[in-house]
N, C-alpha and C positions, 0 to 999 in steps of 0.2 A: 142938042140942048137937054134932052131928056136923060142922057146917060149920066150926068153928074149927080142928080138926086139918087139914082140907082146905086151908084158907087158909095155915096154917103150912107145909104140905108144898109148896104152890105157890111160896111165897116162897123156900124152900130150893132149889127147883129153879131158879128164876131166878138166885139167887146163884151156883149151881154153873155155870150157863151163862155168866154174866158173867166168872167166874174163868177158864173155859176160853178165852174169846175174848181176854182180856188176855194169857194165856200164849202164844197163837198169834201176837200182833203182833210184827214185827221192828223193831229200833231204826232211826230215820231215818238215811239215808246221810250220811257226813261231807261237808261242803261244801268243795270244792277251789276255792280262789280264784285267778283268773288275775292274774299280776303282770308288771310290766315289770322288767327286770334287765339288768345288764351284767357281763361277766367282767373282773376286775381285770387290767389290763395296764399295768405301769409305763411311763411315758413317758420315753424316753431322748433324744429330740430335740425341739427347739422351733423353730417357723417364725415368722419375723418378716416383716411386710409394710410397705413404705414407698411412699407415693404420690409421684409425680414426673411429669416430662414429657420428651418427646424433644426434644433440642436438637442443633444441629450441633456437631461437634467443633472445626471451624475456621471462624471468621467474620472477615471483613475489612471495616472501615469505609473505603470508598474516598473520596478527597478530591483536589481539585486542589492542585498544588504552588504555585500563585500566585494572586494576586487577579484577579478578573475577573467578567464578567457571563455567566450561563448562557444559552446560546442554544438548547440542545437537551438533552432527557433522554429517551432512547429506551426506557426500561424503567419498569415499575411493580412494586409488591409482588406477588410470586408468579411473576414472569417467570423463565424459564430463560435464563441467559446462558452464552456460550461464551468460552473463553480468547481474549483479543485482540480481541474484538468491542467496538466503541465503545458506551459506555453513556451518556455525556453529553459536552458540548463547551462551551467558552467562546468568547466573541467573539474571533476571532484577528486582528482588524484591526491593533491596536497591535503585536502580536507579528510580524506579516508585515512591517510597516514597519520594525521593528527588524532583521529579517533583511535587507531591502533596504539599510538604512543600513550594516550590517556588510559586505555585499557591496561597496558603494561604497568603504568604508574599505580593504578588501582590495585593490581595484583601484588605489587611490591608493598604498598601501604597495608594491605590486608595481612601479608606475611609478617610485617613488622608488628602489626597489632597483635597477631596470634603469639608471637614470641614475647612481646611485652606483657600480655595477659598471663602467659604461663609463668614468666618470671615473677610477676606480682603474686601469683598463687603460691609459688614456692616460698617467697619471703614471708607470706602470711603464715604458712605452716611453721617456718623456722621461728618466727616471732612468737607464735603460740607455745613453742617448746623452749623459749628463752635462749635460742641459739643464734639470734641475730638482734641487731639494735633496731629501735624504732626509726632511726634516720635512714637506714638502708631500706626498710620496708616503704617509708614515705617516698624515697627516690624511685623505687620500682613502681609504686602506684602512680607517680607523676609520669613516668615513662609510658605506662599503659594508657593514660589519658592523652598524652601527646600522640601516641600511635593511633588511637581512636580518632583524634582530630585529623590526622593525616589521611585516614580512610575516607572521612567525610569530604575532605578537600579533593581527594582523587576522584570521588564519585561526582562532585560538582564539576570538576574539569572534564570528566568524561561526558557528562550531560551537555556541557557547553560545546564540546567538540561535535557531538552528535547533532546538536541544534544548528551549528554552523554548517554541517554537512547538508542539512535540510535546506539551508539558504541557497545552495547550489541549484535548487529547483524553483522556478518562477511559475506562479499560478495566479488565477483571478479569484477574488473573494465573492464574485457574483456572476450570474449569467449576463453576457453582453456581446458586443460586436467590436472587432478590432478597427480602430479609426486611424491609427498611425503606428509606425515602427521607428525605433531609434538606434538599432544596432543590428549587425549582421553576424553570421557564423564566422568564427575566427577572430573576431574583434575583441580586444581586451577592454573591458568596461570597468569603471570605478564604482564604488558604492554610491547608490542614489542616482546613477545615470539612467535616464528613461530608456527602456528597451522596447516596450509595447504600451500603447494607449488603448484602453478598453472603455467603452461607453455602454451604459445600460440602455437597451433598446426599448424596454417596456415603459419607461418614464421619459416622455419627450415634451419639449416646450418650444414655443415660438419666441425668437429673440428679435426685437425691433428697436430702432432708434427713433425717439419721439422728440420733436422740438421742445425746448425747455418751457416755452410759454404755454404749451398745451398740457403740461403735467401737473398743474396746480391742484386739481381736484382728484388726482389719481391716488387710490389707496389699495392696500392688499385686498384681493377679491373682486376688484372692478371687472365686470364682464366685457369680453371682446368677442368678435366673430372673426374666425380665421379662414381664409379662402386659399385654396391651392392655385397658384398662378398658372401652372401647366394645364390644370383641369378645373376651371372656375366653377363647375357644377358641384365639385366636392368641397364641402366646408365642414367646420366643426366649431364648437364653442371652447372658450378659454377663459381663464381667470388670472388676473395679475398676481404674480408670486413675489416679484422683486423689482425694485426700481433703483437705479444708480443714485447714490447719495449726492452726486454733483454732476453738472453738465460737462460734456467733453469740450475742451478749450476752443478748438477751431470750428467745430460745427454747431456748438451750443445745443447739442441734443443729449438726452439721457437714454441709457440702455435699459430697456424694459424686458423682463422675462415673463412670459405668459404660459402657464401650465395648460396643456391641451387636455380636454375632457373627452374621453372615449374617441380618440382620433382614429379615423379609418387607416387601413394599412398603407394607403397611397401617400400618407404624410411620412415619407421616409426621411432619415437623417440627411440634412443638406438640402432638402427641397425648399424652393423659394415660395414664400407665402405673402399674403396681404392681410394684415390685422386691421379690422375696421371697428370703429367705436362711434355710437350715436349719442350726442349730447343735446340737451335742451338749450335753446337760445331765445332771446326776446323776439316776439313776432316781427318778421322781416318780409317785405315785399320785394321780390327780385324779378326783373323782366329782361327779355333779350334786348340787346343794344339797338337792334333794328326797329324796335317799337318807339324809340325816342324821336321826337320832332323838336328840333331846336329852331325857333323862329322868333324874330324881333326881341332877342335877348332873354327869352323865357323858354322853359322846358315844358313840352306838352306831349300828350298821348291822345290817340283817337279812341273814344269810347263808343261801343255799339249799343244803341238803344234796343232792347229786346222787343219792345212793342212795335216800333216803326221800322226796325232793321236799317236805321240810318246812323251815320256817325257824327260825332261832335267832338271838337277839340277840348281837351281838359288840361288845365295848367297844373303842374306838379312841381315838387321840389326834389331834387336828386341828392341823395346822401353820399353816394360813391359810385364810381364807374370802374368796371373791370375790362378785360380784353373782349368779352362777349356779352356781358350782362351789366346792368346797373341796378342800384338799390334805391327804392323810393322812400323819401323821408315823410312827405305829406302829399295829400291830394287824391289818394285812392283808397278804396275800401274793398273788403272781401266781397266777392261775387260779381264785381264789374268785369265786363268783357273788353279786352284791350286788343286793338289791331297790332300785329307784330311784323308786318311786311308791307312795303309800298306806301309808307306813311306820307311821302312827299308828293304823291299824285292823287291824294284824296281831297275832297272839298267838303265844307261844312254842310251838313244835312244830306249828303250823298247816300243813296241806297246801296246796301252791300248784301252779299250772300256769304254765309259762313260755310267754308269748305268742309266736307266730311273728312275726318282724320286730321284736320288742321286746327281743331279746337280742343281745348282741355278744360 
């Protein structure tokens, strides 16, 4: 009979001990979640980049002035040429013969002039002695003038023949580099047919195509920064020299020529470059698309309170969405810190920790 009270007493003691242990337990610590975030900074400028290439500012298509057969071409693509150096030549045989014929005509004209001059002098003496008529003297004088004109005509013909002989030699009027050839040795070329193309290597420019809608404020002298695509660390400054008067029909772009300023030697002709231009725009807030929380028909972002390190949902208005970013129309101000990842797993008032390197 005495065992029942003892059992009840033991159970009571166990209950009291269990109650004491529960009262001594502390609540689990609040979980502080690490997050990625950015500080809102309205963008006031926008940078545009356009691909293009380095081209010579001045290029000349050199051609002979007359028909002939090419007997020599002393340069090939990539060769450096100097001003006045012979680049190519035509067969000069026919031209040399023309010069000889012109020289013979001049000799004949000079002989005729000497004879006419002597005849005039004789007639003058006879007229003074009244041994000839005035009409005969006038005819002799006219013959001398005609012979004199014949000498001048022969001299001009000789000068023309010699000039055309000089046309058999092709040369550049400036120092440059050969960029193309259009005729080979043995080929008969017509007057004006391109034989060699020479470009000035000292004056270079970047040629890019810019969408028509971005050229509204472009004027001569507008600055650009030009970066070499093969070596992005090499860059130079450029100024707009020329813009196409109308857009290209299929691409709706305008060709723009930018004069390079003190360009490094690495900017060789034909190099691929990127021309960048920074323009001012209305203050715009742009955030990663991962920061957007779409819930209950509204758009929100999580704002981190710098005092409590907790987050709160902030309703915003989205102006536009892109592939990776969205633009905020209303609801944010400069300096706010916005969570940019894991927005669907946060709760109102939750404590967070800003990760090093993940905040800007």
